[in-house]
C-alpha angles and dihedrals in degrees: 000000000000137000128235119241094225105055107003092237116153116239127192125229115274119221136167111261117200138121120215096003117120091198107038117188100171113109126196138180109246123228119259095262095051107083099165141053121233129211114183133173115196130196120273089040112281123142127210123191114178151129111277141172110260090218089058095054099118132107099251094053096042094046094047093045093048095041092237129136099193122037147138115219143185129195122195136173105217131090116282092351095139096083117143115284088220115121113192124231093244088062092050099046100073090052093051093045091050092050094048088051095052091048091052095045091052090048092055101038 
């Protein structure tokens, strides 16, 4: 939790909260004992975005709580930090083209 400098009001951490949505946009205020945001991707593909306790950010607890046997996860402690880790191809393409052009230019110069 953190305080605002203006009024001293206490605000809880905000996290995205959705199940089975790759691009979650629903944000919630976490309860006072939830000090982390969780993003988990289970196999077969199922996505979790939710508030979590940072001390419980380990595979065994997350897998048991979500009822999943295989998953990748990420816990973070900043507002809305549990956005999907998915990067679209369109975001990767300009970087790839730039790197390719640099390599070609260096080869021919």
